[in-house]
C-alpha positions as CSV (number, residue, x, y, z in Angstrom):
1,M,-24.9,-14.0,-26.9
2,K,-25.9,-13.1,-23.6
3,Q,-23.7,-9.9,-22.3
4,K,-21.3,-11.2,-19.6
5,I,-21.7,-9.7,-16.0
6,L,-18.2,-9.1,-14.2
7,N,-18.1,-8.8,-10.7
8,L,-14.2,-8.0,-9.6
9,I,-12.8,-8.3,-6.2
10,S,-9.8,-6.9,-5.0
11,L,-7.8,-8.3,-2.1
12,G,-4.8,-6.9,-0.6
13,C,-2.6,-3.9,-0.9
14,A,-2.4,-0.6,-3.0
15,K,-0.2,-2.5,-5.5
16,N,-3.0,-5.4,-6.1
17,L,-5.5,-2.9,-6.1
18,V,-3.7,-1.0,-9.2
19,D,-3.6,-4.2,-11.4
20,S,-7.2,-4.5,-10.3
21,E,-7.9,-0.9,-11.7
22,I,-5.2,-1.9,-15.2
23,L,-7.9,-5.0,-15.7
24,L,-11.4,-2.6,-15.2
25,G,-10.1,-0.3,-17.7
26,G,-9.3,-2.8,-20.4
27,L,-12.7,-4.6,-19.3
28,K,-14.9,-1.4,-19.4
29,R,-13.7,-1.0,-23.1
30,S,-15.3,-4.4,-23.9
31,D,-19.0,-5.6,-23.9
32,I,-18.9,-6.7,-20.3
33,R,-20.7,-5.1,-18.2
34,I,-19.3,-4.8,-14.6
35,T,-21.1,-4.9,-11.2
36,D,-20.1,-4.8,-7.5
37,D,-22.7,-7.6,-6.7
38,P,-21.6,-10.8,-6.7
39,E,-24.6,-12.6,-6.9
40,S,-25.6,-11.0,-9.7
41,A,-22.4,-11.8,-11.3
42,D,-22.0,-15.0,-13.8
43,T,-18.2,-14.5,-13.8
44,I,-16.5,-13.5,-10.9
45,L,-13.0,-12.7,-10.9
46,V,-10.8,-12.9,-7.3
47,N,-7.4,-10.8,-7.3
48,T,-5.3,-12.4,-4.2
49,C,-2.9,-12.0,-1.7
50,G,-0.4,-14.1,-1.0
51,F,1.4,-11.8,2.1
52,L,1.0,-13.1,5.3
53,D,-1.3,-16.1,6.8
54,I,-4.3,-13.8,7.6
55,A,-4.2,-12.6,3.6
56,R,-3.9,-15.7,2.5
57,E,-7.1,-17.1,4.5
58,E,-9.3,-13.7,3.1
59,S,-7.9,-14.8,-0.4
60,I,-8.9,-18.3,0.2
61,D,-12.4,-18.0,2.1
62,T,-13.3,-15.5,-0.7
63,I,-12.4,-17.9,-3.6
64,I,-14.5,-20.5,-1.3
65,Q,-17.6,-18.3,-0.9
66,A,-17.5,-17.6,-4.9
67,A,-17.1,-21.3,-5.2
68,E,-20.2,-21.8,-3.2
69,L,-22.3,-19.4,-6.0
70,K,-20.7,-21.5,-8.8
71,K,-22.4,-24.8,-6.9
72,K,-25.7,-22.8,-6.6
73,G,-25.7,-22.6,-10.5
74,R,-25.9,-18.2,-10.2
75,L,-21.8,-18.6,-11.0
76,K,-20.9,-19.3,-14.7
77,E,-17.4,-19.1,-14.5
78,L,-14.9,-18.0,-11.5
79,V,-11.4,-16.8,-12.6
80,V,-8.5,-16.5,-9.7
81,M,-5.3,-14.2,-10.0
82,G,-2.7,-12.2,-8.3
83,C,-0.2,-13.1,-5.8
84,L,-1.7,-16.2,-4.1
85,S,-2.2,-18.0,-7.3
86,E,1.5,-16.5,-9.0
87,R,2.6,-18.7,-5.8
88,Y,0.4,-21.5,-5.1
89,P,-1.5,-22.2,-8.4
90,N,-1.4,-26.0,-8.6
91,E,-2.6,-26.4,-4.7
92,L,-5.7,-23.7,-5.5
93,V,-7.1,-25.7,-8.3
94,K,-6.4,-29.0,-6.5
95,E,-8.2,-27.7,-3.3
96,I,-10.8,-25.6,-5.1
97,P,-12.2,-27.3,-8.0
98,E,-14.3,-24.7,-9.5
99,I,-12.0,-22.6,-10.2
100,D,-12.0,-22.5,-14.0
101,R,-8.5,-20.3,-15.2
102,I,-5.6,-19.0,-13.2
103,F,-3.6,-16.1,-13.6
104,G,-0.4,-14.6,-12.4
105,S,-0.1,-10.9,-10.9
106,N,0.9,-9.3,-14.5
107,D,-1.3,-11.7,-16.7
108,H,-3.5,-8.3,-17.7
109,M,-3.6,-8.9,-21.4
110,K,-4.0,-12.8,-20.9
111,I,-6.9,-12.4,-18.2
112,V,-8.9,-9.9,-20.5
113,S,-8.3,-11.9,-23.9
114,F,-9.7,-15.3,-21.9
115,L,-12.7,-13.4,-20.3
116,T,-13.7,-11.5,-23.7
117,G,-12.6,-13.8,-26.2
118,K,-10.5,-11.4,-27.9
119,D,-7.0,-11.2,-28.5
120,Y,-4.9,-8.4,-27.0
121,S,-1.5,-6.7,-28.0
122,K,1.3,-5.6,-26.0
123,D,0.6,-2.2,-27.0
124,D,-2.5,-1.7,-25.2
125,P,-1.5,1.6,-23.1
126,L,-2.4,-0.1,-19.8
127,F,-6.0,0.0,-20.4
128,F,-6.4,3.7,-18.7
129,R,-7.1,2.4,-15.7
130,S,-10.2,2.5,-13.9
131,L,-9.9,3.6,-10.5
132,M,-11.3,2.3,-7.8
133,T,-10.4,4.8,-5.3
134,P,-12.4,8.4,-4.9
135,D,-11.5,10.0,-8.1
136,H,-9.8,12.7,-6.7
137,Y,-6.5,10.3,-5.3
138,A,-4.6,7.3,-6.9
139,Y,-1.7,5.1,-6.4
140,L,0.9,5.3,-8.9
141,K,3.1,2.3,-9.0
142,I,6.5,2.9,-10.5
143,A,8.2,-0.3,-10.1
144,E,7.1,-4.3,-9.4
145,G,8.9,-6.9,-7.6
146,C,11.6,-6.3,-5.1
147,D,15.5,-7.3,-5.2
148,N,16.1,-6.9,-1.3
149,G,15.6,-10.7,0.1
150,C,14.6,-9.2,3.6
151,S,14.3,-12.8,5.8
152,F,10.6,-12.7,6.4
153,C,9.3,-11.4,3.0
154,S,7.6,-13.6,-0.2
155,I,7.4,-11.0,-2.3
156,P,9.7,-12.0,-4.5
157,L,9.0,-15.2,-4.4
158,M,5.5,-13.9,-5.9
159,R,6.4,-10.7,-7.9
160,G,10.0,-11.4,-9.2
161,Q,12.8,-9.0,-9.4
162,Q,12.7,-5.4,-9.2
163,K,11.4,-3.9,-12.7
164,S,11.1,0.2,-12.4
165,R,9.2,1.4,-15.2
166,N,10.6,4.5,-16.9
167,I,10.1,8.1,-15.9
168,P,8.3,9.2,-19.5
169,D,5.6,6.1,-19.0
170,I,5.0,7.2,-15.3
171,L,4.9,10.5,-16.3
172,E,2.3,9.8,-18.9
173,E,0.1,7.8,-16.7
174,A,0.1,10.8,-14.0
175,R,-0.7,13.2,-16.5
176,R,-3.5,11.2,-17.9
177,L,-4.6,10.8,-14.1
178,A,-4.2,14.5,-13.4
179,G,-6.4,15.1,-16.5
180,S,-9.3,12.9,-14.6
181,G,-9.6,14.9,-11.4
182,V,-7.1,13.5,-9.2
183,K,-5.5,15.5,-6.9
184,E,-3.4,13.1,-4.8
185,L,-0.8,10.5,-6.3
186,L,0.4,8.1,-4.1
187,V,4.1,6.7,-4.9
188,I,3.9,3.0,-4.6
189,A,6.5,0.1,-5.4
190,Q,7.9,-2.8,-3.3
191,D,10.8,0.1,-2.2
192,T,10.2,3.2,-4.1
193,T,13.8,4.2,-2.7
194,S,15.8,1.8,-5.1
195,Y,13.6,2.8,-7.9
196,G,15.6,3.1,-11.2
197,W,18.4,1.4,-10.2
198,D,17.4,-1.6,-12.7
199,L,16.8,0.7,-15.5
200,D,19.5,0.8,-18.6
201,G,20.0,4.7,-18.1
202,K,19.7,4.5,-14.5
203,V,17.9,7.0,-12.8
204,Y,16.6,7.9,-9.5
205,L,13.3,8.4,-7.1
206,S,14.9,12.1,-6.2
207,D,14.3,12.4,-10.1
208,L,11.1,11.3,-10.7
209,L,9.7,13.0,-7.7
210,R,11.2,16.4,-9.5
211,E,9.2,15.5,-12.5
212,L,6.2,14.7,-11.0
213,N,6.5,18.0,-8.8
214,T,5.8,19.8,-12.5
215,I,2.5,18.1,-13.1
216,D,-0.6,20.7,-13.1
217,S,-3.5,20.4,-11.1
218,I,-1.5,17.5,-8.7
219,E,-1.3,19.2,-5.5
220,W,0.1,16.3,-2.9
221,I,2.5,13.6,-4.0
222,R,3.0,10.8,-0.8
223,V,5.5,8.1,-1.1
224,H,5.2,4.9,0.2
225,Y,7.5,2.1,1.5
226,A,10.8,3.8,1.5
227,H,13.9,1.8,2.6
228,P,15.7,3.3,5.3
229,A,18.8,1.5,3.8
230,H,18.0,2.9,0.6
231,L,16.8,6.8,1.5
232,S,19.9,8.3,0.3
233,Q,20.3,12.2,0.5
234,R,19.5,13.2,-2.6
235,I,15.8,11.3,-2.2
236,I,15.8,13.5,1.3
237,E,16.7,16.7,-0.9
238,A,14.2,16.5,-3.4
239,M,11.2,15.7,-0.9
240,S,12.1,19.3,0.5
241,N,12.7,20.8,-2.6
242,S,9.1,19.4,-4.2
243,D,6.6,21.8,-2.7
244,K,4.0,18.9,-3.9
245,V,5.7,16.2,-1.9
246,C,3.9,15.5,1.5
247,N,5.7,16.0,4.2
248,Y,5.2,12.2,5.3
249,L,7.3,9.4,4.6
250,D,6.0,5.9,5.0
251,M,9.3,4.0,6.0
252,P,9.4,0.3,7.7
253,I,11.8,-0.1,9.9
254,Q,10.7,-3.5,10.9
255,H,12.9,-3.7,13.8
256,A,15.4,-2.0,16.1
257,S,17.6,-4.3,17.7
258,D,21.1,-5.1,15.6
259,P,21.3,-9.2,16.0
260,I,17.4,-8.7,14.3
261,L,18.4,-6.5,12.0
262,R,21.0,-8.3,10.7
263,S,19.3,-11.7,10.8
264,M,16.7,-9.9,8.8
265,N,19.3,-9.0,5.9
266,R,17.7,-4.8,6.6
267,G,21.3,-3.5,5.1
268,L,21.3,-1.0,8.2
269,N,22.1,-1.2,12.0
270,R,20.1,0.9,14.8
271,D,22.3,3.7,14.5
272,G,22.0,3.8,10.7
273,I,18.3,3.9,10.8
274,R,18.3,6.9,13.2
275,D,20.9,8.8,11.2
276,R,18.5,8.4,8.2
277,I,15.9,9.3,10.4
278,D,17.5,12.5,11.9
279,R,18.9,13.5,8.2
280,L,14.8,13.5,7.3
281,R,14.0,15.7,9.9
282,S,16.5,17.8,9.6
283,A,16.0,18.5,6.2
284,N,12.0,18.7,6.6
285,P,10.9,19.7,9.8
286,G,7.8,18.8,10.8
287,I,8.0,16.3,8.5
288,R,5.7,13.2,9.7
289,L,6.4,9.6,9.6
290,R,5.0,6.2,9.3
291,T,6.6,3.0,9.9
292,T,5.6,-0.6,10.0
293,L,7.5,-3.3,12.9
294,I,7.6,-6.9,13.2
295,V,7.2,-8.1,17.1
296,G,8.0,-11.9,17.8
297,Y,10.6,-12.6,14.9
298,P,12.7,-15.9,15.5
299,G,15.3,-15.2,18.1
300,E,14.0,-12.1,19.6
301,T,15.0,-11.8,22.9
302,E,13.5,-9.7,25.8
303,K,16.5,-7.4,25.1
304,D,15.8,-7.4,21.6
305,F,12.5,-6.1,22.4
306,E,13.3,-4.2,25.3
307,Q,15.7,-2.2,22.0
308,L,12.7,-1.7,19.9
309,Q,10.3,-0.4,22.7
310,S,12.8,2.1,23.7
311,F,13.5,3.3,19.8
312,V,9.9,3.5,19.6
313,E,9.8,5.9,22.5
314,E,12.9,7.8,21.9
315,T,12.1,8.2,17.8
316,R,8.0,9.3,18.4
317,F,7.0,8.0,15.0
318,D,3.5,9.7,14.1
319,R,2.2,6.8,12.6
320,L,2.7,3.0,13.3
321,G,1.8,0.1,12.4
322,I,2.8,-3.6,14.1
323,F,2.5,-6.8,12.8
324,T,3.3,-10.2,14.6
325,Y,5.9,-12.5,12.9
326,S,4.7,-14.9,10.2
327,E,6.7,-17.8,8.8
328,E,6.8,-17.3,5.2
329,E,7.1,-20.7,3.2
330,G,10.3,-20.2,0.9
331,T,12.0,-17.0,2.9
332,T,15.7,-17.6,4.5
333,G,13.4,-16.7,7.5
334,A,11.4,-19.9,7.2
335,L,14.5,-22.0,8.0
336,L,14.9,-20.3,11.9
337,D,13.2,-21.9,14.3
338,D,9.8,-19.6,14.8
339,D,10.3,-20.1,19.0
340,I,8.6,-17.0,19.8
341,P,4.9,-18.1,22.0
342,R,1.9,-16.8,20.2
343,N,1.0,-14.5,23.4
344,V,4.8,-13.3,23.9
345,K,4.1,-12.1,20.3
346,D,0.5,-10.6,20.9
347,D,2.2,-8.8,24.7
348,R,4.9,-7.6,23.0
349,K,2.6,-6.0,19.8
350,N,0.3,-4.8,22.8
351,T,2.7,-2.9,24.5
352,L,4.2,-1.1,21.7
353,L,0.2,-0.4,21.2
354,E,0.1,1.4,24.1
355,I,2.9,3.6,23.6
356,Q,2.3,4.5,20.5
357,H,-1.7,5.6,21.7
358,D,0.1,7.8,24.1
359,I,2.3,9.3,21.5
360,S,-0.4,9.5,19.3
361,L,-2.8,11.4,21.0
362,E,-0.2,14.0,22.8
363,K,1.1,14.7,18.6
364,N,-2.4,15.3,17.7
365,E,-3.8,17.5,20.5
366,A,-0.2,19.4,19.6
367,F,-2.8,20.7,16.1
368,I,-5.0,21.9,18.3
369,G,-5.6,25.5,17.7
370,Q,-4.4,25.6,14.6
371,T,-5.5,25.7,10.9
372,L,-5.1,23.0,8.8
373,K,-5.1,22.3,4.8
374,I,-7.4,19.5,4.3
375,L,-8.4,17.1,1.4
376,I,-12.0,16.0,1.7
377,D,-12.9,12.0,1.2
378,K,-16.4,11.9,2.1
379,S,-19.3,14.4,2.4
380,G,-22.8,13.8,4.2
381,E,-25.2,16.5,5.1
382,D,-23.7,18.4,7.9
383,V,-20.1,16.6,8.2
384,C,-17.5,15.8,5.9
385,V,-14.3,13.7,6.5
386,G,-10.8,14.5,5.0
387,R,-7.1,14.2,5.6
388,T,-4.0,16.2,6.5
389,E,-1.1,16.0,4.4
390,Y,0.6,14.0,7.1
391,D,-2.3,11.2,6.6
392,S,-2.6,8.8,3.9
393,P,-6.1,7.0,3.1
394,E,-7.1,3.9,4.8
395,I,-4.3,3.6,7.3
396,D,-3.6,6.9,8.8
397,N,-5.7,9.4,10.8
398,I,-8.8,11.2,9.7
399,V,-10.1,14.7,10.3
400,H,-14.1,14.9,11.4
401,I,-15.5,18.6,10.2
402,Q,-18.8,19.9,11.5
403,N,-19.6,21.3,8.2
404,S,-20.0,19.7,4.4
405,A,-17.6,20.2,1.6
406,E,-17.2,18.7,-1.6
407,P,-15.5,15.2,-2.0
408,G,-11.8,16.0,-3.5
409,T,-11.5,19.9,-2.5
410,F,-9.3,21.2,-0.5
411,V,-10.1,23.4,2.5
412,K,-9.0,25.1,5.7
413,V,-10.2,23.9,9.1
414,D,-10.0,25.0,12.7
415,I,-8.8,22.4,14.9
416,K,-10.8,22.0,18.0
417,R,-10.5,18.8,19.5
418,A,-8.3,15.6,18.9
419,N,-8.2,12.5,20.5
420,E,-5.2,9.1,18.9
421,Y,-6.6,8.5,16.0
422,E,-8.8,12.1,14.6
423,L,-8.7,15.9,14.7
424,I,-12.3,17.3,14.8
425,G,-12.8,20.8,13.4
426,D,-15.0,23.2,11.9
427,L,-14.6,25.5,8.2
428,A,-12.2,27.9,9.2
């Protein structure tokens, strides 16, 4: 029988990437050959994203491109999984009949069984993930789903309620990753700060961070997607007391106007968010904060936007991502009138981006003359690219180094120049 050749296309967030890595781990133990080239594959598996219009469009475009290959006769099998197929399975099959099978986000065993024709039991251990990131860093998913019910977010509709993994299982995976050469763990969940609340023996993110901090050969632990309303003092102190936890936190606040925060069902008002940030900075001097904002939410007045703008100017976030509001079917936000014109949403986004550019430039220029510890991500003949502990891969700033160094190594770099997005320096 001819060997099956599979191309896996992973779209969307880091949580999706982990799902794809788990699948690859399972498939690499089969006789399926994996290829990066969709043109040479006889099976394509698309792991879709269903969050926000732009991501849905990318997912659908990718499936249609694969369907075209099938029409030409090169492709024999088109399989779709992930958030979009979890939410709109019937619509996808109706619109794109070339799809052979549709699976949800957590159907790893079913997918591997379908592709290989063999049964897999429930005790297969996470298929020992096959990393799609560089070898020296990996995402560590600690929970699936979300209980928060933010008005703008469809994640609970696609991923369900929060289901935390227990600490021993997470530690086993983290040690396995460390043993394979991983130096940096990026801790992710839909809301990392509510980790463990749903377990029978209730535990907290602070407990998990203290345990992860004991793993040999892991040097950096980075926390993503902290909900400000759930950022307890015990978590703040655990970050401060764990020497491997990066002095960095990704904490999406979404807005800073009380009426909008109330409508979004965020659980904290402007003063509450400011209090969390003050406590974080007090316990962790020099911490760098990444946040995410939404502009153009239904009913956002000029006054609401001015309050958001002033909060950004006062707080001086180190890293900032901004989305324009996009109505999500099935959410409570979809019951509101999406009444902010497209051009106003774009103008508000651009205003905040300009403010943040100035803040970023000033903060980066403050590093000039300092020597920083850098993790090398990519290397060329006479130049390499890395990150400080204040930067997460793909989304944050980079460091350009005018020398060569091995990817996955830590080096000291003298910072000579800076712009809004990068530091430039030489090996110390």
